[in-house]
One Martini backbone bead per residue (centre of mass of N, CA, C, O) as a GRO file, in nm:
protein
  167
    1MET     BB    1  -2.841  13.574  -4.848
    2LYS     BB    2  -2.879  13.917  -4.876
    3LEU     BB    3  -3.118  14.116  -4.696
    4ILE     BB    4  -3.391  14.356  -4.689
    5LEU     BB    5  -3.629  14.446  -4.479
    6ARG     BB    6  -3.981  14.557  -4.545
    7ALA     BB    7  -4.067  14.387  -4.289
    8ASP     BB    8  -4.193  14.210  -4.044
    9VAL     BB    9  -4.040  13.893  -3.948
   10GLU     BB   10  -4.091  13.617  -3.817
   11ASN     BB   11  -3.794  13.490  -3.687
   12LEU     BB   12  -3.592  13.733  -3.830
   13GLY     BB   13  -3.711  14.049  -3.840
   14ARG     BB   14  -3.700  14.388  -3.901
   15LEU     BB   15  -3.736  14.674  -4.027
   16GLY     BB   16  -3.417  14.715  -4.200
   17ASP     BB   17  -3.289  14.462  -4.186
   18VAL     BB   18  -2.993  14.271  -4.226
   19VAL     BB   19  -3.005  13.951  -4.378
   20THR     BB   20  -2.932  13.599  -4.361
   21VAL     BB   21  -3.031  13.360  -4.603
   22LYS     BB   22  -3.157  13.120  -4.773
   23PRO     BB   23  -3.209  13.115  -5.109
   24GLY     BB   24  -3.495  12.986  -5.111
   25PHE     BB   25  -3.639  13.175  -4.909
   26GLY     BB   26  -3.584  13.431  -5.066
   27ARG     BB   27  -3.689  13.354  -5.361
   28ASN     BB   28  -3.975  13.206  -5.268
   29PHE     BB   29  -4.079  13.432  -5.041
   30LEU     BB   30  -3.964  13.724  -4.980
   31LEU     BB   31  -3.955  13.851  -5.263
   32PRO     BB   32  -4.253  13.788  -5.378
   33GLN     BB   33  -4.392  13.927  -5.110
   34GLY     BB   34  -4.226  14.202  -5.037
   35LEU     BB   35  -4.029  14.161  -4.766
   36ALA     BB   36  -3.779  14.198  -4.963
   37MET     BB   37  -3.435  14.292  -5.057
   38LEU     BB   38  -3.161  14.331  -5.193
   39ALA     BB   39  -2.822  14.372  -5.080
   40SER     BB   40  -2.733  14.689  -5.184
   41ASP     BB   41  -2.629  14.996  -5.238
   42ALA     BB   42  -2.877  15.091  -5.392
   43ASN     BB   43  -3.097  14.957  -5.208
   44LEU     BB   44  -3.014  15.112  -4.949
   45LYS     BB   45  -3.088  15.395  -5.058
   46ALA     BB   46  -3.381  15.334  -5.139
   47PHE     BB   47  -3.475  15.244  -4.860
   48GLU     BB   48  -3.427  15.513  -4.704
   49LEU     BB   49  -3.650  15.662  -4.872
   50GLU     BB   50  -3.881  15.436  -4.788
   51ARG     BB   51  -3.895  15.400  -4.477
   52LYS     BB   52  -4.122  15.598  -4.380
   53LYS     BB   53  -4.359  15.461  -4.532
   54LEU     BB   54  -4.326  15.179  -4.404
   55GLN     BB   55  -4.347  15.266  -4.108
   56ALA     BB   56  -4.629  15.384  -4.123
   57LYS     BB   57  -4.769  15.123  -4.214
   58MET     BB   58  -4.686  14.955  -3.962
   59ASP     BB   59  -4.821  15.142  -3.751
   60ALA     BB   60  -5.111  15.105  -3.860
   61LEU     BB   61  -5.123  14.798  -3.815
   62ARG     BB   62  -5.072  14.808  -3.506
   63THR     BB   63  -5.316  14.984  -3.426
   64ALA     BB   64  -5.531  14.794  -3.545
   65ALA     BB   65  -5.450  14.550  -3.367
   66SER     BB   66  -5.507  14.689  -3.094
   67ASP     BB   67  -5.810  14.739  -3.137
   68LEU     BB   68  -5.880  14.435  -3.191
   69SER     BB   69  -5.781  14.336  -2.916
   70ALA     BB   70  -5.998  14.482  -2.743
   71LYS     BB   71  -6.238  14.340  -2.877
   72ILE     BB   72  -6.155  14.048  -2.809
   73ALA     BB   73  -6.133  14.074  -2.496
   74ALA     BB   74  -6.449  14.154  -2.471
   75ALA     BB   75  -6.506  13.877  -2.606
   76ASP     BB   76  -6.721  13.621  -2.505
   77LEU     BB   77  -6.720  13.286  -2.565
   78VAL     BB   78  -6.980  13.047  -2.656
   79ILE     BB   79  -6.944  12.685  -2.684
   80PRO     BB   80  -7.134  12.440  -2.801
   81VAL     BB   81  -7.130  12.088  -2.711
   82ARG     BB   82  -7.106  11.760  -2.735
   83VAL     BB   83  -7.187  11.520  -2.479
   84GLY     BB   84  -7.127  11.268  -2.259
   85GLU     BB   85  -7.019  11.094  -2.035
   86ASN     BB   86  -6.882  11.287  -1.792
   87ASP     BB   87  -6.836  11.533  -1.983
   88LYS     BB   88  -6.753  11.422  -2.270
   89LEU     BB   89  -6.630  11.497  -2.563
   90TYR     BB   90  -6.719  11.523  -2.900
   91GLY     BB   91  -6.431  11.585  -2.971
   92SER     BB   92  -6.336  11.930  -3.054
   93VAL     BB   93  -6.192  12.245  -3.013
   94THR     BB   94  -6.105  12.459  -3.267
   95THR     BB   95  -5.999  12.713  -3.467
   96ALA     BB   96  -6.242  12.705  -3.658
   97ILE     BB   97  -6.463  12.732  -3.438
   98ILE     BB   98  -6.361  12.997  -3.322
   99GLY     BB   99  -6.367  13.165  -3.582
  100ASP     BB  100  -6.673  13.139  -3.629
  101ALA     BB  101  -6.761  13.266  -3.362
  102LEU     BB  102  -6.628  13.540  -3.420
  103ALA     BB  103  -6.780  13.603  -3.685
  104GLU     BB  104  -7.061  13.623  -3.545
  105LYS     BB  105  -6.943  13.880  -3.368
  106GLY     BB  106  -6.771  14.052  -3.608
  107VAL     BB  107  -6.484  13.890  -3.612
  108ASP     BB  108  -6.235  13.872  -3.853
  109ILE     BB  109  -6.032  13.571  -3.850
  110ASP     BB  110  -5.777  13.396  -3.907
  111ARG     BB  111  -5.720  13.072  -3.792
  112ARG     BB  112  -5.400  13.091  -3.793
  113ARG     BB  113  -5.397  13.315  -3.554
  114ILE     BB  114  -5.485  13.091  -3.371
  115LEU     BB  115  -5.351  12.984  -3.052
  116LEU     BB  116  -5.297  12.635  -3.006
  117ASP     BB  117  -5.155  12.380  -2.848
  118ALA     BB  118  -5.443  12.232  -2.813
  119ALA     BB  119  -5.715  12.095  -2.827
  120ILE     BB  120  -6.029  12.128  -2.690
  121ARG     BB  121  -6.158  11.866  -2.439
  122THR     BB  122  -6.306  12.060  -2.226
  123LEU     BB  123  -6.482  12.193  -2.000
  124GLY     BB  124  -6.493  12.546  -1.986
  125THR     BB  125  -6.246  12.782  -1.936
  126HIS     BB  126  -6.044  12.934  -2.198
  127GLU     BB  127  -5.734  13.046  -2.305
  128VAL     BB  128  -5.679  13.238  -2.607
  129ARG     BB  129  -5.459  13.308  -2.858
  130VAL     BB  130  -5.406  13.608  -3.073
  131ARG     BB  131  -5.236  13.681  -3.363
  132LEU     BB  132  -5.219  14.010  -3.517
  133HIS     BB  133  -4.918  14.067  -3.460
  134ALA     BB  134  -4.595  14.064  -3.382
  135ASP     BB  135  -4.680  14.263  -3.113
  136VAL     BB  136  -4.981  14.134  -3.110
  137VAL     BB  137  -5.157  13.966  -2.834
  138ALA     BB  138  -5.452  13.820  -2.776
  139THR     BB  139  -5.705  13.748  -2.526
  140LEU     BB  140  -5.937  13.472  -2.516
  141ASN     BB  141  -6.249  13.375  -2.390
  142VAL     BB  142  -6.350  13.028  -2.368
  143LYS     BB  143  -6.668  12.877  -2.342
  144VAL     BB  144  -6.738  12.541  -2.265
  145VAL     BB  145  -7.050  12.381  -2.337
  146ALA     BB  146  -7.325  12.212  -2.313
  147GLU     BB  147  -7.568  12.176  -2.540
  148ASP     BB  148  -7.818  12.102  -2.351
  149LYS     BB  149  -7.787  12.343  -2.152
  150VAL     BB  150  -7.838  12.567  -2.362
  151SER     BB  151  -8.119  12.464  -2.468
  152ASP     BB  152  -8.265  12.464  -2.189
  153ALA     BB  153  -8.225  12.771  -2.129
  154ALA     BB  154  -8.361  12.882  -2.400
  155GLU     BB  155  -8.589  12.648  -2.401
  156PRO     BB  156  -8.879  12.518  -2.360
  157VAL     BB  157  -9.040  12.230  -2.287
  158VAL     BB  158  -9.218  12.044  -2.540
  159ASP     BB  159  -9.452  11.848  -2.633
  160ALA     BB  160  -9.494  11.672  -2.927
  161GLU     BB  161  -9.763  11.530  -2.823
  162PRO     BB  162 -10.082  11.535  -2.761
  163GLU     BB  163 -10.304  11.422  -2.558
  164THR     BB  164 -10.541  11.161  -2.612
  165PRO     BB  165 -10.830  11.029  -2.570
  166ALA     BB  166 -10.963  10.729  -2.508
  167GLU     BB  167 -11.209  10.519  -2.678
   0.00000   0.00000   0.00000
């Protein structure tokens, strides 16, 4: 099936490319999402008239992603986690946890855009990539610290019960 791409599609092509895809992918995903249109002479002419508008829209998305990339690169996340003996994590730090921590900082990103090769299972600083656009990938520094160390530094320890003199 030959299609004209109306937007940049990852691992397929860029705006305006004429691509050949399997019929199911074209019918069930690209056409309903508005990412492509059938390649015919009439559609090629109509696309050329619409190209400037689509290109301007794509450029606006790219600049917005670049601005967000700078904001993400400036944000250093500190994620407190529970640890056991020898600083071994209970569980791991996943994209959902990183996405929630970013949301608390005022940066709303879909967790599917956060790229982790594997879940983070160690303490320390880790670099995490965030794909904001097909051309824009931001790098975020995530510092994983022990939960008790964060709470010890934040609050002074107070005895739960005051001592009473024995009668």
